[in-house]
N, C-alpha and C positions, 0 to 999 in steps of 0.2 A: 324557541326558549323551551327547554327541557324539564326542568324542576325550578319552582317559584314559591316564594315564600314570602315576608316582610323582610327579610334580609339575606336571602338565601338564591341566586339564580347562579345556574350553571347552564353552559350552551352543552349541546351532543357532543363535542370534542372533551370538552370537560368531564363529564358525566364519564365518557367511555375512559378517559385515562386514569381517572379514581378508579372506575370497574375495574380494569386490568391490574392496576397498580394492588387492589385489592385481593383479586386473584393468586398473584403472585407470592402473597404471603402465607401460600400453602396451609400448613395445618394450623395455623396460629388464631386463636378463639377470641371472640369478642371482649372477653374478660375473662378472670380466673374461674375455671368449672363449667364454664357456658359451651355449650352443644352447639353453638350457632357461630361460624366461623366468617373470618372477614373474607374467604373465597367465597363462603355462598351469596353473603350481600354483594359484590361483586357479579357473580354471575346472573345474579335475579335485577340488578339494573340492565344489564345487558338484553336481559331477557323480555324487561319491561320496553325497552328502546324497539327491538325488535319487533314486538307486540303492538305497541303504539303506531310503529311505520307501517305496518300490513298484517292483518286476520291470517291473511292466506301463506300457508308454506309451500314452497317450491318442491315439486316432483323431480329430482334428480336420483340417480339410482344411490349415490351413497345415501342420500338422506332416506330414502327408501330402507335400506340397508341399516342404516340403526332406527328405524321404524320399526321393521319388525325386532330388531334387538329390546326394544324397548318391552316388547310382548312378549318376546325368550325369557326376560328377567323375573315376570310376573309368571308364566307356565315354569319356569325352573323351579321358582319358592314352592310351586304347588307339588315339583315333582318328588323333590329332594327328599322333603321328610318320610316318604313312603321308604326310603331306600339307607338313607343316614342318621341312624337314631341317635345322635349327639347333635344331630344340628340345630341352631338356636335362631328361634324367629325373630326374635325381638335385634339381635346382633344384624341379621341380613337384612329386614325391613328397613332399618337404619341407615345403613347403607345404601340400598336401593331407592331409596326415597330421592338421596343427593344425586344418584348416577340417571335417576329417570327425569330429574331437572336440567340435571346436567346435559343431557340429551335432548330436551324440548328447548332447552336454549339454543344447543348446536345447530336446531332444526329452522331457528327465528334470526338465527345472528345473519342470513344474508339479506335480509328484510332491512339489516341498519341501513345498509347501502345506497338506500333511496333518499336518505338526509344526512349522509355522511359518505364522502366521497374515500376511496380506497389509500387517495395521498395523504388524505388526514390520519386515516389508519396507520398509515405506516409512519406518519410524524408522531401518532402518541407512542407506538411501540418503541420507536426510537425513543421517546421522553422518557418511557416505564426503565429501558436499559440503563441510561446514562443517569436518573434519580439513582437507582440502586449502586452503580457503581461511584456515585459521589460518596453516597451515604456510607458504603462500605471503605472509602478511602477517609471521610471524617472518624470513622467509628478507629481506624487507623491513628490518625491521628493526634486526638483524645488519648488512646491509650498508651503510646510512647510520649506523652507530655504527663504521664502518671495521672490523669484526671480519670478515674476508674469508677467511681461510684454510681455507674449505669449498667457497667459488666459482671454477668456470672462468669466467673474462673473455674474452668475444670480443667480435670487432667485426663480423664479416660472415660471411656462410652460409657459406662456404669453409671458414671456422677451426672454426663448428661440425659440419659436416659429415668434416672432419679428426679434430675429437674425438670423436665418436660412433664413427666408423668404426673408429680408433685402438685404441679401448676399453681402453687401457692402466693405467687405475686404477677401481677399486672404486667403485663408484655416479658415477662420470666423468660419465655425462650428467645424473645426477640434478640437478644444480646447477649448471644452465648462465645467466651473466645476457648478454644480448646489453647491449654500452654503446655501441652506433654510435650516430651523429648525437648524442652527449651525453646520450641520457635511458636508463638502465640500464631493461631489459626482463626483466619476472621470470617463472619461467616453474613454478615449485615443483616437485614431482616428476616431471614431464613435460619430455621434450628442446625443445618451444619454447613462447614463449607463447601462440600462437595453437592448440597441442593441449589447453594447458590450458582453454580457452574453450568448444573443441569437445564436449569429455569433460563438463564441467562444464554446460554448458549443455543435455546431454543426461537427466542427470540430474534438474535442476532442470525442466526441460519434463516430465518423469514426475511427477514431485512436485506439481509447481501443478497439471497434467492431475487427479489424482485426489484431489486437495483440494477440486475443485468437485464431486466423485460421492461420493467417501467421506471424509466430513469429521471426521477423527480430531483430536484436538486436540493430543495429541503429535508430530503429525505436520506441523502450519502452520507454515509459517515464520513467526517472530516478527520485529518491526523489528529487534531488535538483530539477529536472523542476516542479515536483509539488511543492514545495515551490515555485516559483518565481508565478506558474499560479494561487496557493490558495493566495497570497498577493494579485497580480492583479483583482482577485475577490472579496476580501474583502472591497478594496477602491472604489468598484463600490457602494456599500450602496443600492443596486437593491433586492428587495425582491424576483422577478424573476428569477434573473439569478445566483444567489447565492443557490436559492431553487432548480431551475432545474440542475442546478451543483452537488446539492447533490444526487436529483434521479438519475443523470447519473452514478457517483461514483457508490451508494451503487446497482444499477442494474450491472456495471461491475461486483462487489466487488461477486454479487450472483453466474453469471456465473462462474470465476475464483475460487472462494472456497465454490461452491456449495455442496462440500464432505466434508468441513470443517466447521462446527457448531459452534464450539467454534468460530473461528476466525471471522465468520460472526456474531455473538451475541456482540462480543467486539468491531467491526468495527460500528454496528449498533449505540451502545451506547456510544463509541466516537463521532460518525457523529452527532446525534443527542443533543449530550450533548453542544458540539463546536456550534452548529446552535442556541441552545436556548442562550447559555452564550452571542454570538455575539449581541444576540438579546435583552438582556438584559442590555447590556453595551453601546449599540446605541439607545439614546431615538429620535432619527428620525426612525429608524426602529419603533419603539412602538409606534409613533406618527402614522406615516403611517399604520401599523394594526390598529390601532384604527378608522383611517378612513372608512379601507375597511371593518370591521364589523358592521358600522354601513352605510354603502353605501355612505359616502362622497367622497368616494375618485375617484374623474372623471378619471384616466387613467384606471384604473380596471373597474369601472362602465361600458365604452366605449368599453373595449374587452369584456365583458362577456355579459352585456344587451345589448349596444348598436350594439355588432356584431349581436347578436339574434333577436333585432329586425329589422335591416338593411335585415338579411336572410330570415327572418317571410312575410316582409312585400314584398322582393322581387319576393320570390316564391307565393305569392298572385296575385302578378300583372304582371311578366313578368316572368314564370317560367321555358320556353324553352330556352329565349335567353338573361335574365339578360338586362341590361341597357347599357351595355357598358363599356370600358375600361377607366381609367384615373380619378383622381379628382374631377376633374371639372363636369364630367358625375354622379359620386356618389353624388355632391351637389343639381345638376339640379333633379336626379331622387328623392332625400329629400324632396327636395322644391316641385315638382310635387308629392308626395306622400300626402304629409300635405295639399296641395292647393284640392287636391281632397280626402280629408277623406279616404285615404289608409292604414292608419297607423295599423300595427300589431304588438303584443308583449308585453312587461312590462311597465307599466309606473314606474320614481321614483317622487314619490311626484305626482306633476300635470304636469311635464318634460315626454317625451316622444322621448327618448333618441334613435339617429339615427347617429351610428359611427360604423367604421370597421376600428378592430384589430385584426383579426382572418383571416390567410390565405384561410382557409377553407372556412368560409361564403364568403371572397373576390373571392373567382375564379367563384364561383355560381352565386353571384348577378353582377359581371360582365359578364360572357359568358353563366347565365345560368347552367340548370342541365347538359348537354349534355358536355360542355366544364369542368363542375366540377367533371365529372364521368370518362371522357378520362386524368384529370391532375391528381386526385387522385387515381387512381385504380390499379396501380402497387405498389403505399405506402402499399395498404393493404396486399401485400405478405412479407413485411416484420416484420409482427405482429407473428414472431415466433422463440422460444428460440436461433436458430442460427445467428438469426441477430436483437435480440429484443433490443439491445443498441442500434444503428443507428436509429430503428425504432420508440425507445421514443426521440430522439433527435431531428428527423423530427417533430413528433407529438410536444413535445414543443414548435418548432418553429414556426410551423400551428398555435398554438392556440398564440400566441403571436404578432406575427407583421402584418402589415397592408400595406403594400405595397411590389412590385416586387422586392426585388433585384434579378432581372433578370438574371443574368450572374453567382453569385454565387450560387444561389438556384438550378440551372439545371446542372452546373457543378456538385455540390457533390451529386445532384441526380444522374446525369449518371457515376461517379465514384461508386457509392453505388450498383447501378442497374445491372452495368457491371461485379463488383466483387462478388456480393453475390447472385444474381438471375441467371446471364446470363450463358449458357453452354460455350459459346465461349471464349476463352484465347489466348492471343499472349505469352507473355513470364513471367511467372510468377517465 
């Protein structure tokens, strides 16, 4: 037993399930205005389990890179104030503490497999996926039954932002339903539908990749599981979530049925037809696609053009160090760049958009080229046939997120590197 009290007893598997579930809550605080997030608690639970299993850290190539990254964060903190006058110490320290703890968790996670098998981890991740899928479906049912006392209904991005930043109610940004364009968009326990998709797709990619190598019956997704998962995605009405899911499923199918061209062709036609039909039957999706094609969709523009502009401007100004961690430092740098005419990149009309919705751009902007190389280099090894599904899952996540869900991200990275790239295994 891991945790025991008079009335509480959790096995290792139960504790790890709770930890990963908490980490998928993204930026949700424990309660209103609390700086501690559920993801922090989840990460610390895993850190405790890993440390308890063994105090020693395995020195693999990617562990060494991330140890150097932890040191670089401290060095970078000392250098940036010398070159960037608007740098915020407080904002950087707040984010760097969470990032350093996430890296420490990453280093200790392999020790978990001294007390918990890989099959158990796969079973836990599958359980987390299905938990979120069922929660999403239950919300959909409650909404259409007009049982809406637990929902926050919003109609645009500004309303969502005001709701989250106000944070006036317990769990207020867990249950948001975007009812714009006449079609409610559900996001489960995530702040918005796309975030539901990005996190679910990363876990799905891991399970699907693993099923091709370690075919444990208890971890394979059944057709009933797939029905629940697909239904949960359908009601997000998120182009990026559903599109990414389609890419992951098709990549998995290519790997699984690579010697069955007929099956692949039928699957491709079925998948493409389903997506096209889904788009045609949903006016909100069509309206969003039209906005994207015209360059008028703010979210997509900020992810693509805004992220590119921020990256190019940072490389033009502070290529080695970046401008520091934290949203406030980003705002400060963007202001500094505009005031000193340092802006680089592409304009939309007369607007020079600078936003970051891309993890690759963000790590380089925050910690410079050195930080970017240290964080991203191990992922390059995933772009090969034996790990292509999980590699694409990470790549899609990189191109979508704009904040570090640090503990979840580093946990999935550690699981991936350990079981697909490391020579050291405890108990498969």
